[in-house]
Jmol script that loads the backbone (N, CA, C; Angstrom):
load data "model"
ATOM      1  N   MET A   1      63.304  98.459 101.613  1.00  0.00           N
ATOM      2  CA  MET A   1      64.615  98.059 101.147  1.00  0.00           C
ATOM      3  C   MET A   1      65.334  99.278 100.551  1.00  0.00           C
ATOM      4  N   ALA A   2      66.552  99.462 100.934  1.00  0.00           N
ATOM      5  CA  ALA A   2      67.350 100.581 100.428  1.00  0.00           C
ATOM      6  C   ALA A   2      68.100 100.164  99.167  1.00  0.00           C
ATOM      7  N   VAL A   3      68.202 101.092  98.240  1.00  0.00           N
ATOM      8  CA  VAL A   3      68.995 100.877  97.029  1.00  0.00           C
ATOM      9  C   VAL A   3      70.253 101.725  97.157  1.00  0.00           C
ATOM     10  N   LEU A   4      71.412 101.080  97.000  1.00  0.00           N
ATOM     11  CA  LEU A   4      72.692 101.769  97.126  1.00  0.00           C
ATOM     12  C   LEU A   4      73.406 101.795  95.789  1.00  0.00           C
ATOM     13  N   LYS A   5      74.146 102.853  95.554  1.00  0.00           N
ATOM     14  CA  LYS A   5      74.923 102.989  94.332  1.00  0.00           C
ATOM     15  C   LYS A   5      76.359 103.318  94.721  1.00  0.00           C
ATOM     16  N   VAL A   6      77.311 102.885  93.899  1.00  0.00           N
ATOM     17  CA  VAL A   6      78.731 103.132  94.159  1.00  0.00           C
ATOM     18  C   VAL A   6      79.323 103.896  92.979  1.00  0.00           C
ATOM     19  N   ILE A   7      80.064 104.954  93.304  1.00  0.00           N
ATOM     20  CA  ILE A   7      80.800 105.696  92.284  1.00  0.00           C
ATOM     21  C   ILE A   7      82.281 105.659  92.647  1.00  0.00           C
ATOM     22  N   GLU A   8      83.117 105.802  91.652  1.00  0.00           N
ATOM     23  CA  GLU A   8      84.559 105.814  91.880  1.00  0.00           C
ATOM     24  C   GLU A   8      85.068 107.236  91.657  1.00  0.00           C
ATOM     25  N   VAL A   9      85.868 107.720  92.606  1.00  0.00           N
ATOM     26  CA  VAL A   9      86.366 109.097  92.563  1.00  0.00           C
ATOM     27  C   VAL A   9      87.873 109.093  92.794  1.00  0.00           C
ATOM     28  N   LEU A  10      88.572 109.907  92.032  1.00  0.00           N
ATOM     29  CA  LEU A  10      90.009 110.101  92.218  1.00  0.00           C
ATOM     30  C   LEU A  10      90.222 111.480  92.825  1.00  0.00           C
ATOM     31  N   ALA A  11      91.107 111.577  93.815  1.00  0.00           N
ATOM     32  CA  ALA A  11      91.378 112.870  94.453  1.00  0.00           C
ATOM     33  C   ALA A  11      92.843 112.926  94.880  1.00  0.00           C
ATOM     34  N   ASN A  12      93.327 114.147  95.094  1.00  0.00           N
ATOM     35  CA  ASN A  12      94.712 114.306  95.535  1.00  0.00           C
ATOM     36  C   ASN A  12      94.817 115.401  96.586  1.00  0.00           C
ATOM     37  N   SER A  13      95.944 115.393  97.291  1.00  0.00           N
ATOM     38  CA  SER A  13      96.206 116.377  98.340  1.00  0.00           C
ATOM     39  C   SER A  13      97.708 116.525  98.512  1.00  0.00           C
ATOM     40  N   GLU A  14      98.134 117.707  98.892  1.00  0.00           N
ATOM     41  CA  GLU A  14      99.543 117.923  99.204  1.00  0.00           C
ATOM     42  C   GLU A  14      99.855 117.540 100.655  1.00  0.00           C
ATOM     43  N   LYS A  15      98.803 117.307 101.480  1.00  0.00           N
ATOM     44  CA  LYS A  15      98.982 117.013 102.912  1.00  0.00           C
ATOM     45  C   LYS A  15      99.117 115.523 103.223  1.00  0.00           C
ATOM     46  N   SER A  16      98.071 114.736 102.830  1.00  0.00           N
ATOM     47  CA  SER A  16      98.032 113.331 103.240  1.00  0.00           C
ATOM     48  C   SER A  16      96.993 112.559 102.433  1.00  0.00           C
ATOM     49  N   TRP A  17      97.052 111.223 102.580  1.00  0.00           N
ATOM     50  CA  TRP A  17      96.032 110.393 101.937  1.00  0.00           C
ATOM     51  C   TRP A  17      94.677 110.638 102.590  1.00  0.00           C
ATOM     52  N   GLU A  18      94.668 110.837 103.897  1.00  0.00           N
ATOM     53  CA  GLU A  18      93.410 111.111 104.597  1.00  0.00           C
ATOM     54  C   GLU A  18      92.772 112.400 104.070  1.00  0.00           C
ATOM     55  N   ASP A  19      93.564 113.422 103.881  1.00  0.00           N
ATOM     56  CA  ASP A  19      93.047 114.683 103.350  1.00  0.00           C
ATOM     57  C   ASP A  19      92.521 114.493 101.923  1.00  0.00           C
ATOM     58  N   ALA A  20      93.204 113.689 101.128  1.00  0.00           N
ATOM     59  CA  ALA A  20      92.734 113.411  99.769  1.00  0.00           C
ATOM     60  C   ALA A  20      91.378 112.695  99.811  1.00  0.00           C
ATOM     61  N   ALA A  21      91.214 111.747 100.734  1.00  0.00           N
ATOM     62  CA  ALA A  21      89.926 111.047 100.876  1.00  0.00           C
ATOM     63  C   ALA A  21      88.831 112.010 101.312  1.00  0.00           C
ATOM     64  N   GLN A  22      89.145 112.906 102.242  1.00  0.00           N
ATOM     65  CA  GLN A  22      88.177 113.915 102.687  1.00  0.00           C
ATOM     66  C   GLN A  22      87.746 114.796 101.522  1.00  0.00           C
ATOM     67  N   LYS A  23      88.705 115.179 100.686  1.00  0.00           N
ATOM     68  CA  LYS A  23      88.388 116.010  99.526  1.00  0.00           C
ATOM     69  C   LYS A  23      87.494 115.267  98.541  1.00  0.00           C
ATOM     70  N   ALA A  24      87.729 113.973  98.364  1.00  0.00           N
ATOM     71  CA  ALA A  24      86.902 113.171  97.465  1.00  0.00           C
ATOM     72  C   ALA A  24      85.456 113.135  97.946  1.00  0.00           C
ATOM     73  N   VAL A  25      85.268 112.904  99.235  1.00  0.00           N
ATOM     74  CA  VAL A  25      83.911 112.854  99.798  1.00  0.00           C
ATOM     75  C   VAL A  25      83.250 114.224  99.726  1.00  0.00           C
ATOM     76  N   ALA A  26      83.985 115.276 100.056  1.00  0.00           N
ATOM     77  CA  ALA A  26      83.421 116.626 100.024  1.00  0.00           C
ATOM     78  C   ALA A  26      83.010 117.014  98.607  1.00  0.00           C
ATOM     79  N   HIS A  27      83.829 116.682  97.635  1.00  0.00           N
ATOM     80  CA  HIS A  27      83.513 117.033  96.246  1.00  0.00           C
ATOM     81  C   HIS A  27      82.312 116.218  95.743  1.00  0.00           C
ATOM     82  N   ALA A  28      82.288 114.929  96.051  1.00  0.00           N
ATOM     83  CA  ALA A  28      81.156 114.091  95.635  1.00  0.00           C
ATOM     84  C   ALA A  28      79.874 114.560  96.312  1.00  0.00           C
ATOM     85  N   GLY A  29      79.983 115.025  97.555  1.00  0.00           N
ATOM     86  CA  GLY A  29      78.825 115.486  98.311  1.00  0.00           C
ATOM     87  C   GLY A  29      78.154 116.714  97.727  1.00  0.00           C
ATOM     88  N   LYS A  30      78.817 117.414  96.819  1.00  0.00           N
ATOM     89  CA  LYS A  30      78.208 118.572  96.171  1.00  0.00           C
ATOM     90  C   LYS A  30      77.098 118.161  95.210  1.00  0.00           C
ATOM     91  N   SER A  31      77.211 116.946  94.649  1.00  0.00           N
ATOM     92  CA  SER A  31      76.192 116.504  93.690  1.00  0.00           C
ATOM     93  C   SER A  31      75.492 115.214  94.095  1.00  0.00           C
ATOM     94  N   VAL A  32      76.031 114.512  95.072  1.00  0.00           N
ATOM     95  CA  VAL A  32      75.445 113.246  95.525  1.00  0.00           C
ATOM     96  C   VAL A  32      75.004 113.399  96.979  1.00  0.00           C
ATOM     97  N   LYS A  33      73.795 112.986  97.269  1.00  0.00           N
ATOM     98  CA  LYS A  33      73.275 113.059  98.645  1.00  0.00           C
ATOM     99  C   LYS A  33      73.259 111.667  99.267  1.00  0.00           C
ATOM    100  N   ASN A  34      73.122 111.617 100.566  1.00  0.00           N
ATOM    101  CA  ASN A  34      72.991 110.358 101.328  1.00  0.00           C
ATOM    102  C   ASN A  34      74.223 109.461 101.226  1.00  0.00           C
ATOM    103  N   ILE A  35      75.426 110.050 101.276  1.00  0.00           N
ATOM    104  CA  ILE A  35      76.648 109.244 101.261  1.00  0.00           C
ATOM    105  C   ILE A  35      76.699 108.429 102.545  1.00  0.00           C
ATOM    106  N   LYS A  36      76.922 107.123 102.383  1.00  0.00           N
ATOM    107  CA  LYS A  36      76.919 106.206 103.527  1.00  0.00           C
ATOM    108  C   LYS A  36      78.307 105.708 103.906  1.00  0.00           C
ATOM    109  N   SER A  37      79.197 105.542 102.909  1.00  0.00           N
ATOM    110  CA  SER A  37      80.530 105.026 103.231  1.00  0.00           C
ATOM    111  C   SER A  37      81.512 105.350 102.112  1.00  0.00           C
ATOM    112  N   VAL A  38      82.792 105.215 102.458  1.00  0.00           N
ATOM    113  CA  VAL A  38      83.863 105.404 101.479  1.00  0.00           C
ATOM    114  C   VAL A  38      84.859 104.257 101.662  1.00  0.00           C
ATOM    115  N   TYR A  39      85.280 103.692 100.559  1.00  0.00           N
ATOM    116  CA  TYR A  39      86.247 102.596 100.561  1.00  0.00           C
ATOM    117  C   TYR A  39      87.490 103.075  99.821  1.00  0.00           C
ATOM    118  N   ILE A  40      88.631 103.046 100.507  1.00  0.00           N
ATOM    119  CA  ILE A  40      89.885 103.452  99.871  1.00  0.00           C
ATOM    120  C   ILE A  40      90.356 102.281  99.017  1.00  0.00           C
ATOM    121  N   ASN A  41      90.217 102.439  97.719  1.00  0.00           N
ATOM    122  CA  ASN A  41      90.537 101.367  96.786  1.00  0.00           C
ATOM    123  C   ASN A  41      92.036 101.311  96.490  1.00  0.00           C
ATOM    124  N   GLU A  42      92.667 102.475  96.387  1.00  0.00           N
ATOM    125  CA  GLU A  42      94.073 102.530  96.006  1.00  0.00           C
ATOM    126  C   GLU A  42      94.695 103.828  96.507  1.00  0.00           C
ATOM    127  N   GLN A  43      95.964 103.760  96.887  1.00  0.00           N
ATOM    128  CA  GLN A  43      96.716 104.942  97.305  1.00  0.00           C
ATOM    129  C   GLN A  43      98.002 105.006  96.501  1.00  0.00           C
ATOM    130  N   SER A  44      98.407 106.219  96.149  1.00  0.00           N
ATOM    131  CA  SER A  44      99.688 106.399  95.480  1.00  0.00           C
ATOM    132  C   SER A  44     100.206 107.791  95.821  1.00  0.00           C
ATOM    133  N   ALA A  45     101.438 108.056  95.450  1.00  0.00           N
ATOM    134  CA  ALA A  45     102.021 109.362  95.740  1.00  0.00           C
ATOM    135  C   ALA A  45     102.978 109.749  94.623  1.00  0.00           C
ATOM    136  N   HIS A  46     103.082 111.040  94.403  1.00  0.00           N
ATOM    137  CA  HIS A  46     104.038 111.575  93.436  1.00  0.00           C
ATOM    138  C   HIS A  46     105.260 112.036  94.220  1.00  0.00           C
ATOM    139  N   VAL A  47     106.440 111.692  93.743  1.00  0.00           N
ATOM    140  CA  VAL A  47     107.686 112.016  94.446  1.00  0.00           C
ATOM    141  C   VAL A  47     108.543 112.939  93.588  1.00  0.00           C
ATOM    142  N   THR A  48     109.054 113.999  94.218  1.00  0.00           N
ATOM    143  CA  THR A  48     109.988 114.922  93.574  1.00  0.00           C
ATOM    144  C   THR A  48     111.165 115.145  94.519  1.00  0.00           C
ATOM    145  N   ASP A  49     112.373 114.979  94.015  1.00  0.00           N
ATOM    146  CA  ASP A  49     113.590 115.160  94.826  1.00  0.00           C
ATOM    147  C   ASP A  49     113.539 114.358  96.127  1.00  0.00           C
ATOM    148  N   ASN A  50     113.133 113.112  96.035  1.00  0.00           N
ATOM    149  CA  ASN A  50     113.077 112.179  97.168  1.00  0.00           C
ATOM    150  C   ASN A  50     112.085 112.590  98.251  1.00  0.00           C
ATOM    151  N   LYS A  51     111.092 113.412  97.910  1.00  0.00           N
ATOM    152  CA  LYS A  51     110.066 113.809  98.872  1.00  0.00           C
ATOM    153  C   LYS A  51     108.699 113.634  98.223  1.00  0.00           C
ATOM    154  N   ILE A  52     107.745 113.195  99.027  1.00  0.00           N
ATOM    155  CA  ILE A  52     106.374 113.067  98.528  1.00  0.00           C
ATOM    156  C   ILE A  52     105.797 114.467  98.378  1.00  0.00           C
ATOM    157  N   THR A  53     105.315 114.765  97.189  1.00  0.00           N
ATOM    158  CA  THR A  53     104.768 116.096  96.912  1.00  0.00           C
ATOM    159  C   THR A  53     103.258 116.076  96.689  1.00  0.00           C
ATOM    160  N   ASP A  54     102.698 114.892  96.453  1.00  0.00           N
ATOM    161  CA  ASP A  54     101.273 114.807  96.164  1.00  0.00           C
ATOM    162  C   ASP A  54     100.762 113.413  96.527  1.00  0.00           C
ATOM    163  N   TYR A  55      99.753 113.357  97.401  1.00  0.00           N
ATOM    164  CA  TYR A  55      99.127 112.102  97.793  1.00  0.00           C
ATOM    165  C   TYR A  55      97.872 111.903  96.953  1.00  0.00           C
ATOM    166  N   ARG A  56      97.669 110.686  96.452  1.00  0.00           N
ATOM    167  CA  ARG A  56      96.524 110.416  95.588  1.00  0.00           C
ATOM    168  C   ARG A  56      95.757 109.207  96.096  1.00  0.00           C
ATOM    169  N   VAL A  57      94.431 109.292  95.997  1.00  0.00           N
ATOM    170  CA  VAL A  57      93.583 108.159  96.372  1.00  0.00           C
ATOM    171  C   VAL A  57      92.556 107.890  95.284  1.00  0.00           C
ATOM    172  N   ASN A  58      92.210 106.641  95.166  1.00  0.00           N
ATOM    173  CA  ASN A  58      91.118 106.186  94.325  1.00  0.00           C
ATOM    174  C   ASN A  58      90.117 105.592  95.308  1.00  0.00           C
ATOM    175  N   VAL A  59      88.955 106.218  95.436  1.00  0.00           N
ATOM    176  CA  VAL A  59      87.979 105.776  96.429  1.00  0.00           C
ATOM    177  C   VAL A  59      86.671 105.363  95.780  1.00  0.00           C
ATOM    178  N   LYS A  60      85.971 104.467  96.453  1.00  0.00           N
ATOM    179  CA  LYS A  60      84.628 104.088  96.048  1.00  0.00           C
ATOM    180  C   LYS A  60      83.674 104.649  97.092  1.00  0.00           C
ATOM    181  N   ILE A  61      82.745 105.468  96.647  1.00  0.00           N
ATOM    182  CA  ILE A  61      81.798 106.129  97.538  1.00  0.00           C
ATOM    183  C   ILE A  61      80.422 105.493  97.347  1.00  0.00           C
ATOM    184  N   THR A  62      79.837 105.049  98.451  1.00  0.00           N
ATOM    185  CA  THR A  62      78.521 104.414  98.423  1.00  0.00           C
ATOM    186  C   THR A  62      77.481 105.390  98.945  1.00  0.00           C
ATOM    187  N   PHE A  63      76.381 105.513  98.211  1.00  0.00           N
ATOM    188  CA  PHE A  63      75.303 106.390  98.651  1.00  0.00           C
ATOM    189  C   PHE A  63      73.948 105.733  98.392  1.00  0.00           C
ATOM    190  N   GLU A  64      72.966 106.172  99.164  1.00  0.00           N
ATOM    191  CA  GLU A  64      71.615 105.622  99.060  1.00  0.00           C
ATOM    192  C   GLU A  64      70.827 106.407  98.011  1.00  0.00           C
ATOM    193  N   VAL A  65      70.165 105.681  97.134  1.00  0.00           N
ATOM    194  CA  VAL A  65      69.339 106.284  96.097  1.00  0.00           C
ATOM    195  C   VAL A  65      67.909 106.365  96.606  1.00  0.00           C
ATOM    196  N   ASN A  66      67.304 107.539  96.471  1.00  0.00           N
ATOM    197  CA  ASN A  66      65.912 107.709  96.921  1.00  0.00           C
ATOM    198  C   ASN A  66      64.945 107.256  95.869  1.00  0.00           C
TER     199      ASN A  66
END
end "model"
wireframe off; spacefill off
backbone 0.3
color backbone group
C-alpha cells in the first residue's frame, strides 16, 4: 500500500498560469521526491495598466512517501 502526502504551494510567472504551475512543481521537486500529481487549486493574476503582469497559482502537489 502506498502512502501519499499533499502539500500546498504558491507560485507565480510573468508568462502564464501553466508556467507558474511548472515552476511550483520544479521548486517542490528540489526537496520532495516521487511527485505523482498536481492539482491547480486556484488561479489569479496581477494587472497593471489594463495588462496582466503576473500569473499566480495555488497548487496541491501529491507525492508518495517511502
